[in-house]
C-alpha positions as a printed NumPy array, in Angstrom:
array([[-121.721,   -2.599,  -29.938],
       [-118.766,   -4.253,  -31.625],
       [-116.705,   -1.299,  -31.586],
       [-117.338,   -1.112,  -27.694],
       [-116.309,   -4.574,  -27.282],
       [-113.344,   -4.317,  -29.267],
       [-112.628,   -1.346,  -27.126],
       [-113.174,   -3.073,  -24.136],
       [-111.064,   -6.08 ,  -25.407],
       [-108.397,   -3.528,  -25.773],
       [-108.089,   -2.129,  -22.833],
       [-107.975,   -5.38 ,  -20.893],
       [-104.799,   -6.199,  -23.162],
       [-103.317,   -2.951,  -22.247],
       [-104.047,   -3.421,  -18.428],
       [-102.366,   -6.786,  -18.882],
       [ -99.622,   -6.095,  -20.306],
       [ -98.855,   -3.224,  -17.839],
       [ -99.252,   -5.389,  -14.959],
       [ -96.69 ,   -7.975,  -17.288],
       [ -94.205,   -5.429,  -17.88 ],
       [ -94.432,   -4.387,  -13.937],
       [ -93.885,   -7.729,  -12.867],
       [ -90.883,   -8.064,  -15.198],
       [ -89.445,   -5.165,  -14.361],
       [ -89.921,   -6.375,  -10.457],
       [ -88.097,   -9.694,  -11.398],
       [ -85.361,   -8.084,  -13.668],
       [ -83.852,   -5.973,  -10.897],
       [ -82.345,   -8.339,   -8.444],
       [ -80.92 ,   -9.887,  -11.699],
       [ -79.336,   -7.056,  -12.914],
       [ -77.509,   -7.041,   -9.368],
       [ -76.273,  -10.492,   -8.809],
       [ -75.152,  -11.868,   -5.451],
       [ -71.335,  -12.044,   -4.871],
       [ -69.895,  -15.106,   -4.465],
       [ -67.792,  -14.414,   -0.751],
       [ -64.659,  -16.53 ,    0.108],
       [ -64.72 ,  -18.165,    3.437],
       [ -62.558,  -16.745,    5.75 ],
       [ -60.898,  -19.95 ,    6.092],
       [ -59.951,  -20.112,    2.266],
       [ -58.618,  -16.569,    2.695],
       [ -55.932,  -17.122,    5.716],
       [ -55.189,  -19.967,    3.393],
       [ -54.197,  -17.508,    0.254],
       [ -52.963,  -15.482,    2.98 ],
       [ -50.605,  -17.955,    4.276],
       [ -49.321,  -19.141,    0.626],
       [ -48.397,  -15.285,   -0.224],
       [ -46.889,  -14.384,    3.007],
       [ -46.083,  -17.428,    4.989],
       [ -42.314,  -17.497,    4.002],
       [ -41.86 ,  -14.4  ,    6.285],
       [ -42.222,  -15.168,    9.84 ],
       [ -41.906,  -11.704,   10.548],
       [ -45.234,  -11.125,    8.969],
       [ -48.691,  -11.636,   10.544],
       [ -52.28 ,  -10.665,    9.229],
       [ -55.465,   -9.956,   11.05 ],
       [ -58.669,  -10.698,    8.289],
       [ -60.38 ,   -7.27 ,    8.638],
       [ -63.48 ,   -7.691,    6.291],
       [ -65.12 ,   -9.946,    3.456],
       [ -67.53 ,   -7.981,    1.972],
       [ -68.941,   -7.311,   -1.311],
       [ -67.065,   -4.73 ,   -3.421],
       [ -68.652,   -1.703,   -5.126],
       [ -67.227,   -2.816,   -8.095],
       [ -69.97 ,   -5.411,   -9.175],
       [ -69.484,   -8.865,   -9.073],
       [ -66.262,   -9.033,   -7.058],
       [ -65.465,   -9.408,   -3.395],
       [ -63.31 ,   -7.027,   -1.059],
       [ -61.063,   -8.748,    1.362],
       [ -59.588,   -6.081,    3.624],
       [ -56.513,   -7.263,    5.894],
       [ -54.251,   -5.473,    8.101],
       [ -50.339,   -7.063,    7.846],
       [ -48.205,   -6.449,   10.664],
       [ -44.351,   -6.691,    9.905],
       [ -40.928,   -4.963,   10.941],
       [ -42.149,   -1.594,    9.32 ],
       [ -45.563,   -1.412,   11.426],
       [ -49.206,   -2.274,   10.403],
       [ -50.204,   -1.527,    6.736],
       [ -53.162,   -1.976,    5.651],
       [ -53.931,   -4.163,    2.108],
       [ -57.204,   -4.667,   -0.036],
       [ -57.632,   -7.053,   -2.787],
       [ -60.669,   -8.326,   -4.306],
       [ -61.518,  -11.942,   -5.46 ],
       [ -62.911,  -12.856,   -9.051],
       [ -66.735,  -14.073,   -9.031],
       [ -65.268,  -17.432,  -10.06 ],
       [ -63.098,  -17.49 ,   -6.861],
       [ -59.685,  -18.161,   -8.84 ],
       [ -57.964,  -15.079,   -8.832],
       [ -57.367,  -12.117,   -6.353],
       [ -56.662,   -8.976,   -7.945],
       [ -54.78 ,   -6.417,   -5.917],
       [ -54.932,   -2.722,   -6.018],
       [ -57.618,    0.218,   -5.65 ],
       [ -60.861,    0.316,   -7.592],
       [ -60.533,    3.888,   -8.96 ],
       [ -64.009,    6.011,   -9.497],
       [ -64.59 ,    6.326,  -13.378],
       [ -66.03 ,    9.229,  -15.339],
       [ -65.481,   12.777,  -16.658],
       [ -65.682,   14.015,  -12.682],
       [ -64.841,   10.774,  -10.54 ],
       [ -63.579,   12.314,   -7.534],
       [ -66.467,   14.635,   -7.431],
       [ -68.685,   12.132,   -5.246],
       [ -65.969,   12.072,   -2.317],
       [ -65.267,   15.578,   -2.717],
       [ -68.749,   16.663,   -1.753],
       [ -68.627,   13.483,    0.959],
       [ -66.074,   15.66 ,    2.583],
       [ -67.061,   18.641,    2.345],
       [ -70.191,   18.12 ,    3.878],
       [ -68.578,   15.56 ,    6.875],
       [ -64.853,   16.391,    7.209],
       [ -65.088,   18.935,    9.81 ],
       [ -61.666,   18.228,   11.537],
       [ -58.921,   20.737,   12.49 ],
       [ -57.819,   22.695,    9.656],
       [ -54.92 ,   25.272,    8.326],
       [ -55.471,   27.781,    5.515],
       [ -58.19 ,   29.524,    4.233],
       [ -61.712,   28.529,    4.108],
       [ -62.098,   29.893,    0.603],
       [ -59.144,   27.872,   -0.981],
       [ -59.739,   26.453,   -3.877],
       [ -58.462,   23.087,   -3.125],
       [ -58.741,   21.322,   -0.118],
       [ -56.586,   18.419,    1.369],
       [ -57.954,   15.947,    3.74 ],
       [ -55.596,   13.97 ,    5.887],
       [ -56.687,   11.016,    7.768],
       [ -53.979,   10.152,   10.416],
       [ -52.496,    8.139,   13.007],
       [ -50.805,    9.91 ,   15.803],
       [ -48.93 ,    6.225,   16.642],
       [ -48.055,    5.487,   12.832],
       [ -44.374,    6.084,   11.912],
       [ -45.515,    6.899,    8.155],
       [ -47.632,    9.337,    9.543],
       [ -44.725,   11.129,   10.887],
       [ -42.753,   10.744,    8.337],
       [ -45.465,   12.711,    5.571],
       [ -46.547,   15.578,    8.372],
       [ -43.61 ,   17.777,    7.357],
       [ -44.324,   17.278,    3.718],
       [ -48.03 ,   18.051,    3.995],
       [ -47.071,   21.213,    6.306],
       [ -44.827,   22.603,    3.553],
       [ -47.331,   22.257,    1.27 ],
       [ -49.58 ,   24.705,    3.063],
       [ -47.01 ,   27.253,    4.242],
       [ -45.78 ,   27.563,    0.63 ],
       [ -49.255,   27.22 ,   -1.294],
       [ -51.748,   29.797,   -0.462],
       [ -54.341,   27.646,   -2.778],
       [ -54.954,   24.908,   -0.387],
       [ -56.38 ,   24.206,    3.024],
       [ -55.258,   20.952,    4.838],
       [ -58.222,   19.585,    7.199],
       [ -57.388,   16.666,    9.757],
       [ -59.848,   13.7  ,   10.325],
       [ -58.549,   10.557,   13.426],
       [ -58.217,    7.438,   12.14 ],
       [ -56.176,    5.806,   14.795],
       [ -55.773,    1.934,   13.336],
       [ -56.342,   -0.87 ,   15.721],
       [ -53.177,   -2.63 ,   15.868],
       [ -51.58 ,    0.65 ,   17.648],
       [ -52.196,    0.177,   21.636],
       [ -51.934,    3.958,   22.193],
       [ -53.278,    5.594,   19.031],
       [ -57.412,    6.005,   20.108],
       [ -55.81 ,    7.143,   23.195],
       [ -53.981,   10.183,   21.789],
       [ -56.778,   10.83 ,   18.838],
       [ -59.003,   11.219,   21.763],
       [ -56.554,   14.041,   23.116],
       [ -56.418,   15.34 ,   19.748],
       [ -60.189,   15.652,   19.724],
       [ -60.24 ,   17.186,   22.816],
       [ -57.671,   19.749,   21.87 ],
       [ -58.744,   20.881,   18.915],
       [ -62.2  ,   21.794,   19.411],
       [ -60.791,   24.052,   22.052],
       [ -57.815,   25.686,   19.972],
       [ -56.589,   25.331,   16.594],
       [ -52.951,   26.355,   17.189],
       [ -53.253,   24.033,   20.374],
       [ -54.125,   20.821,   18.332],
       [ -51.595,   21.13 ,   15.346],
       [ -48.58 ,   21.982,   18.114],
       [ -49.891,   19.008,   19.956],
       [ -50.045,   16.442,   16.681],
       [ -46.362,   17.636,   16.071],
       [ -45.258,   16.999,   19.716],
       [ -46.631,   13.644,   19.773],
       [ -45.321,   12.154,   16.574],
       [ -41.337,   13.8  ,   17.534],
       [ -42.576,   11.475,   20.907],
       [ -43.838,    8.451,   19.223],
       [ -40.577,    6.629,   20.07 ],
       [ -40.96 ,    7.78 ,   24.299],
       [ -45.176,    6.992,   24.372],
       [ -46.271,    3.373,   25.263],
       [ -49.519,    2.201,   26.396],
       [ -48.058,    2.674,   29.983],
       [ -47.089,    6.307,   30.008],
       [ -49.771,    7.514,   27.295],
       [ -51.804,    9.538,   29.643],
       [ -48.73 ,   10.937,   31.57 ],
       [ -47.04 ,   11.593,   28.277],
       [ -49.543,   12.854,   26.568],
       [ -51.146,   15.276,   29.167],
       [ -47.375,   16.98 ,   29.025],
       [ -47.531,   17.414,   25.884],
       [ -51.397,   18.977,   26.291],
       [ -49.717,   21.135,   28.239],
       [ -46.711,   21.806,   26.014],
       [ -48.982,   22.838,   23.522],
       [ -50.711,   25.719,   25.328],
       [ -54.071,   23.474,   26.486],
       [ -54.059,   22.146,   30.06 ],
       [ -53.496,   18.555,   30.012],
       [ -55.774,   17.574,   33.035],
       [ -58.539,   19.348,   31.462],
       [ -57.732,   17.288,   28.366],
       [ -57.318,   14.007,   30.182],
       [ -60.791,   13.962,   31.311],
       [ -62.748,   15.343,   28.097],
       [ -60.819,   12.538,   26.402],
       [ -62.321,   10.329,   28.935],
       [ -65.696,   11.335,   27.636],
       [ -68.436,    8.973,   25.735],
       [ -68.831,   12.211,   23.324],
       [ -65.525,   12.304,   22.648],
       [ -64.992,    8.762,   21.496],
       [ -68.11 ,    9.101,   19.466],
       [ -66.966,   11.954,   17.317],
       [ -63.086,    9.839,   16.778],
       [ -65.25 ,    7.441,   15.794],
       [ -67.323,    9.027,   13.572],
       [ -63.751,   10.307,   11.81 ],
       [ -63.11 ,    6.766,   11.483],
       [ -66.686,    5.669,    9.93 ],
       [ -66.281,    8.783,    7.404],
       [ -62.974,    7.198,    6.183],
       [ -64.323,    3.777,    6.15 ],
       [ -66.811,    4.832,    3.868],
       [ -64.219,    6.425,    1.752],
       [ -62.014,    3.091,    1.405],
       [ -59.749,    4.388,    3.766],
       [ -57.453,    1.359,    5.328],
       [ -54.131,    2.824,    6.055],
       [ -52.693,    5.62 ,    7.062],
       [ -51.477,    8.431,    5.799],
       [ -54.294,    8.58 ,    3.19 ],
       [ -55.009,   11.998,    2.015],
       [ -57.452,   13.469,   -0.351],
       [ -56.661,   16.445,   -3.035],
       [ -60.441,   17.907,   -3.567],
       [ -61.579,   14.377,   -3.206],
       [ -58.626,   12.283,   -4.975],
       [ -57.549,    9.785,   -2.937],
       [ -53.699,    9.232,   -2.62 ],
       [ -51.571,    7.431,   -0.458],
       [ -48.741,    9.763,   -0.221],
       [ -46.068,    7.459,    0.777],
       [ -42.688,    7.923,   -1.053],
       [ -44.216,   10.649,   -3.034],
       [ -41.898,   13.49 ,   -3.717],
       [ -43.293,   16.877,   -2.649],
       [ -43.071,   18.244,   -6.381],
       [ -45.568,   15.362,   -7.476],
       [ -48.149,   16.356,   -4.549],
       [ -47.958,   20.158,   -5.457],
       [ -48.572,   19.265,   -9.301],
       [ -51.607,   16.949,   -7.577],
       [ -52.7  ,   20.545,   -6.066],
       [ -51.931,   22.497,   -8.861],
       [ -53.754,   20.455,  -11.201],
       [ -56.668,   20.461,   -8.577],
       [ -56.684,   24.606,   -8.297],
       [ -56.711,   24.696,  -12.482],
       [ -60.216,   22.525,  -12.162],
       [ -61.716,   25.01 ,  -10.484],
       [ -61.041,   27.934,  -12.462]])
């Protein structure tokens, strides 16, 4: 009888202990993920005024204030408008609200770029050049109205021409500050779905004609450039206005945003995020060669 009673007491104790541990675990989980102290829009604007107010040619727009993937930090995305055109700027605010950190937060680990590479392999389905079996894939997020994209495209074109180990995929990422970029992206989306060759010709001709295109004449200019590329401009114009076309462009934008793209051009070399502006082609080639070696 005593043995049975002791066993019963032991069983009750173990059940109570397990319940207590379960409750503790449930309570401990939120504590391990502390809420982020986000700065107000007023505070961010005040900070930007102090940082950039000295230059009357600069203006800015706050795109988002949100928790960063890096735990505890607030992430602020800003679009700076200046003489060189719009540029995305990101900074992070420390939990005490007293310091701002400017730059990128990089993924960390033995294979830091693998997660983004898998996302792009699964979701980046834009027009491409190069063999599908290539060990290196460069995914380019670009804006057809962006002068920096125009400057960088010949470098990417030369890389793909000289290196058979890589494939180049184009994803539309029209910036909100550009008044005809979204329309051009829709035209490009429609052309790319019918002819890969016509798509790349269209992209090249739009870049070459950037200075001639305005929001007022964009339809006429883009239709003419579509005709020159080998597509039927009138049909492309109709396709560009369809909701499903806008939806596909938006999917490309959302894909970029999910990978922390906030400016153009941004490229990913096997998932490794790079803003190529100013990088010599020799450096980009080394990055491609290095990525190819990683696949052996």
